[in-house]
N, C-alpha and C positions, 0 to 999 in steps of 0.2 A: 771815892769822891773827896776832894779837899774840904776840910771844915772851916776854913778861913784863918786857922791859926798856924798852918803849916809855912815853913819858910820856902820860898820859891827856889828852884834849882839855879844855882850860880850861873850855869850856862847849858843850854839845851841844844839838841842836835835833832832834826826832823829825820824821819826814815827816808825821805826822798834824798835829803843831802847826804845821808850815810850810803845810799846806794851810788850816788855819784862819786863820792870820795873813793869807794871801792873800785868802781870803774876807771878812775883817774889813775889811781895807783897801779892797777893791772896793765893799763895801756903804757905806763911809763916803766914797765918791768920791775916794779916795786911792790908786789902783792903784800899786804900786811902792813904798808907804811901808813903812819898817822898823818892826819891833816893838822898843822900848826896854824892857829889863827891868831893874829897879832894886831896891835894898834901902835902906830908911830905917828910922830908929828909930820904933817904935810897935807897934800890934797887941797882942793880949793875951799874946804871948809874948816881947815885947821888940824884934823886928825884923819887918819886914813886906816882902813882895814888892810891887813896882808894875809895872804894864804900861801902856804908852802908845804911840801911833804917832808915828814921827818921820820927817821927810822927808829928813834927812841925818845922818850920823854926826858926833860932836864929835872933837876931836883925840886924845883919850886913850881912845876906845872900842875894844872888842874888837868885831870885825865877824864874825859867824858866817853863812854861807851855807848854805841848805838848800832844795832844791825851787824855787829861783827867788825866794826871799825872803831878806831879811837880818833878823837880830836883833843888836841893839847892846846892849853891857853896858859902863858906865862903869868906869874903873879901881877906884875906891872899892868899888863894888858887887861887882866881880869877887873882891875879897877874901873875900867872904862866900859867893860862888857857885862858887868854884874846884871844878871836877869835877863840877858840877851838870848835870842834863839837863832841858830844858823839853818837857813833853808836853802833850797836849789830852785832857781827861778829860770823859766824859760820864756822867751819872747821872740818876736820876729827879728829883733836887732842883735840878737845873741843870748846866749845862756851863761849864768854865772851864780855864784854863791852870793846870798843876800843875808845880811844881819839885820834882824829886827831888834833894835836897841832901844829900851826904854829910857836910857840915860841921855840919848842924844836930843839936844835942843833943836837942831836943824841938821839939814844934810844937803848934799849936792844932788843933781838929777840923775847922775849915774849911779848912786848908791854906794860909792867906794869911800867917800869922805864924809866927815861929820863934825858937828860941834857940840860941846858939852856945856 
């Protein structure tokens, strides 16, 4: 149990998101591939999340392990994602990765873009 003095993880991945990453990689014929989570300028709120499979980490990547899969976040994107959590969200309108970002001051309705 945290004692209140522990530093939060720089980026966390839920077990459900890890399961979906493994399933996507397998469907695409790339078992063992990692999910790269990135942030770039754009979207309706100013910044947008990006998701892509990667075969290997870059030198400056944070590598987060969860449930046998890896999630990669580059150093620049991590500045906008510090303390965030990646989850998998299922709804009637579709399923997608969802970033719960404590640094976002606002976001769009689709959850893909945000402002800091």
